Each structure stands twice: as C-alpha cells, then as structure tokens.
C-alpha positions in Angstrom: -4.8 -64.4 30.4 -6.4 -67.2 32.3 -4.6 -68.9 35.2 -2.8 -72.1 34.4 -0.8 -74.7 36.3 2.9 -74.1 36.0 6.0 -75.8 37.4 7.5 -74.3 40.6 10.8 -73.5 38.9 10.4 -71.6 35.6 12.9 -70.2 33.1 12.9 -66.4 33.2 14.8 -63.6 31.5 17.7 -62.4 33.5 17.8 -59.0 35.2 20.3 -57.5 32.8 17.9 -57.0 29.9 15.3 -55.4 32.0 17.9 -53.0 33.4 18.8 -52.0 29.9 15.1 -51.5 29.1 14.8 -49.3 32.2 17.7 -47.1 31.0 16.1 -46.8 27.6 12.8 -45.9 29.2 14.3 -43.2 31.3 15.9 -41.5 28.3 12.7 -41.9 26.2 10.2 -40.8 28.7 12.2 -37.8 30.0 13.0 -36.8 26.5 9.4 -36.8 25.2 7.3 -35.9 28.3 7.6 -34.5 31.8 6.9 -37.4 34.2 6.0 -36.6 37.8 6.5 -39.6 40.0 4.9 -39.9 43.4 5.4 -42.6 46.0 8.2 -44.6 44.2 9.7 -45.2 47.7 6.8 -47.5 48.4 8.1 -50.1 46.0 10.1 -52.6 48.0 13.8 -52.2 47.1 14.5 -55.9 47.0 12.6 -59.2 46.6 9.7 -60.2 44.3 7.2 -57.5 43.5 4.2 -57.2 41.2 3.4 -53.8 39.8 -0.3 -53.6 38.8 -1.1 -50.6 36.7 -4.1 -49.1 34.9 -3.9 -49.2 31.1 -5.4 -46.4 29.0 -2.7 -45.9 26.4 0.0 -48.0 24.7 2.7 -45.7 26.2 1.8 -46.8 29.7 4.2 -49.7 29.7 7.2 -47.7 28.5 6.3 -44.9 31.0 6.4 -47.4 33.9 9.6 -49.0 32.7 11.2 -45.6 32.7 9.9 -44.4 36.0 9.7 -47.4 38.3 12.6 -47.5 40.8 13.5 -51.1 39.7 13.8 -52.8 36.3 10.4 -54.3 35.3 9.5 -57.4 33.2 6.1 -56.7 31.7 3.7 -59.2 30.3 3.1 -57.8 26.8 0.5 -59.0 24.2 2.1 -61.5 21.8 0.9 -59.4 18.8 3.5 -56.8 19.7 6.3 -59.3 19.2 6.4 -58.8 15.4 9.2 -58.0 13.0 12.2 -56.1 14.6 10.2 -55.5 17.8 10.4 -59.2 18.6 14.1 -59.5 19.3 14.2 -56.0 20.9 11.4 -56.7 23.4 12.9 -60.0 24.3 16.3 -58.4 24.7 15.0 -56.0 27.3 13.3 -58.7 29.3 9.7 -58.4 28.3 7.4 -61.4 28.2 5.0 -62.3 25.4 1.6 -63.5 26.4 -1.3 -64.9 24.4 -4.3 -63.0 25.8 -6.8 -65.4 24.2 -5.7 -68.7 25.8 -4.1 -70.1 28.9 -0.4 -69.4 28.0 1.7 -71.8 29.9 5.0 -70.3 28.7 4.0 -66.9 29.8 3.0 -68.2 33.2 6.2 -70.1 33.8 8.4 -67.1 32.7 6.5 -64.7 34.8 6.7 -66.9 37.9 10.4 -67.3 37.1 10.9 -63.6 37.3 9.3 -63.5 40.8 11.2 -66.6 42.0 14.5 -64.9 41.3 13.3 -61.8 43.2 12.5 -59.6 40.2 9.7 -57.2 39.4 6.7 -58.3 37.3 4.5 -55.7 35.6 0.9 -56.5 34.8 -2.0 -54.6 33.4 -4.8 -56.6 35.1 -7.5 -55.3 32.7 -5.8 -57.5 30.1 -5.8 -54.9 27.4 -5.9 -51.2 26.8 -9.3 -50.0 27.9 -10.9 -47.4 30.2 -7.9 -47.5 32.5 -10.1 -47.7 35.6 -9.9 -51.4 36.6 -13.6 -51.9 35.8 -12.8 -55.2 34.1 -10.1 -57.4 35.6 -8.9 -60.9 34.7 -7.8 -63.5 37.3 -4.1 -63.6 36.2 -3.0 -61.0 38.7 -4.5 -62.8 41.6 -3.0 -66.1 40.4 0.5 -64.7 40.3 0.1 -63.0 43.7 -1.2 -66.0 45.4 1.1 -68.5 43.7 4.3 -66.4 44.3 3.5 -64.7 47.6 4.9 -61.5 46.1 3.3 -58.2 47.3 1.2 -56.2 44.8 2.0 -52.5 44.4 -0.8 -50.5 42.7 0.4 -47.9 40.3 -1.7 -45.3 38.4 -0.6 -43.6 35.2 -2.5 -40.4 34.6 -2.3 -38.0 31.6 -1.3 -40.6 29.0 -4.8 -41.0 27.5 -7.0 -38.7 25.6 -10.6 -39.7 26.0 -13.1 -39.6 23.2 -10.9 -41.1 20.5 -11.0 -44.6 19.1 -7.2 -44.6 18.8 -5.8 -42.2 21.4 -3.0 -40.0 20.1 0.3 -39.8 21.9 0.3 -37.4 24.9 1.4 -33.9 23.9 5.2 -33.6 23.7 6.6 -32.2 26.9 3.2 -32.7 28.5 3.0 -33.9 32.1 2.3 -37.5 32.9 1.7 -38.5 36.5 2.8 -41.9 37.9 1.6 -42.6 41.4 2.8 -45.7 43.3 0.8 -47.1 46.2 1.5 -49.2 49.3 2.4 -52.9 48.7 -0.2 -55.4 49.9 -1.1 -59.1 50.0 -4.5 -59.8 48.3 -4.7 -63.3 49.9 -6.9 -64.2 52.9 -4.0 -65.5 55.0 -4.7 -69.2 54.4 -2.4 -69.8 51.5 -5.2 -71.4 49.5 -5.1 -71.2 45.7 -8.5 -72.6 44.9 -10.8 -71.1 42.4 -12.9 -69.5 45.1 -9.7 -68.1 46.7 -8.6 -66.6 43.3 -12.1 -65.1 42.8 -12.0 -63.5 46.3 -8.5 -62.2 45.8 -9.5 -60.7 42.4 -12.4 -58.8 44.2 -10.0 -57.5 46.8 -7.5 -56.5 44.1 -10.1 -54.6 42.2 -11.3 -52.8 45.3 -7.7 -51.8 46.3 -6.6 -50.8 42.8 -9.8 -48.8 42.2 -9.2 -47.0 45.6 -5.6 -46.3 44.7 -6.7 -44.8 41.3 -9.2 -42.5 43.1 -6.4 -41.5 45.5 -4.0 -40.8 42.6 -6.6 -38.5 41.0 -6.9 -36.5 44.2 -3.1 -36.4 44.8 -2.4 -35.1 41.4 -5.4 -32.8 41.0 -6.6 -34.7 37.9 -10.3 -35.3 37.6 
C-alpha cells in the first residue's frame, strides 16, 4: 500500500470486535499448535501501538491475533474479504486494504485505530513472501510518522515450510515461536513527514526489523 493523505480524524472499528477476534485466535492457535511467546511484556499495555511482523505464511495473522497481549486490527488484503469471510473479518475488527493502489479508506481506518489508542498490525513486506523484511513498502513508515505510535517488531518463526510454492499448514501441535521486540520510534526527531523523511524511516525500520528477526532466530534456536 502506498502512503496517501488522510484526514486527521478517521472512522475506525471499535475495540470490541478485535477483542472477540483475539479470543477466537487464542482458542484456534492453542488448539492447533503449541505457540511459544517471548517478550510479550514489551508491548505497551495502553496507547497506540503498531505491530510490524514478518510474513511467511497465511497463518501468521491469526497467530499474532491469538498471541499478542492486546487485541489487534490487521490490515488484510482486500481479496480475503470474499463470501462469508467478509462479514466475519469485519466483525472482528480487521481492515481491508487494496495492495495495488493508494487505498484512502484503509489509511483513514488504520489511523483511526491508532487515534483511539488501539493496536494496528502490519506486515510491512506487503504480502506473503520470504518473511525476512528484504522488501518493504512505505506504508509502515507513513503510519508511524503520521500517528507517532511506537513500532513493536515481532517475528513469527515455524509457520512456514520453505521450498513449496504453496506452503502447507504447520504440523498440528507443532511449535510456533512468536518473539516481540522493544518498541521504537523510526522518526528522526524532527516530526517531518516529507518523502525523504518517509524513505529514511523505511530504511531505519528495515534495519531494526531485520535485526530483530536475527535476534529471534538466536533466542529460539531456529536457523
């Protein structure tokens, strides 16, 4: 998603739906797999927060919804909002986004979540890929600089199975590690939101998220 101008006050789904989604996620994730969560205490208990996670498998979003210490509103590709999944995803506070254009509605809704002190979840790679932050879009930097919300890096390890065009689900009752990092501000302290400031913040984010992913591999013993 490309950055776009958005009004300061934006409509946003309320916290109740995301709280229901979190409870569903807790039951689902703990029923299917064995999540091991490290560093959840690093997520600020109140106020706006952006969770920035790697994305190697489609289960990463539900995994984070069920293991994050607070309810999360994720930006989810618009294609997922089809058939019965559309009302369900909306009812649990998830936000549809058009990944191929500057989506003003998604931007205003996401900013609205942060303005009311909620948690916004973003996969900054934009789509499922290598899960290593090698390619990042500018949307994460835009939301961080625009809202002033701290970014918490989070690594999900064990959900992907490399070497497959369509990765299968992780083995039932297999272990999935979720590692939260320290919150940080990717800005330069000036408050600028120019294109150059966004580009510089994106570079800082990529470096910090990549560093956290390396730390998560060491902490969990996954290589």
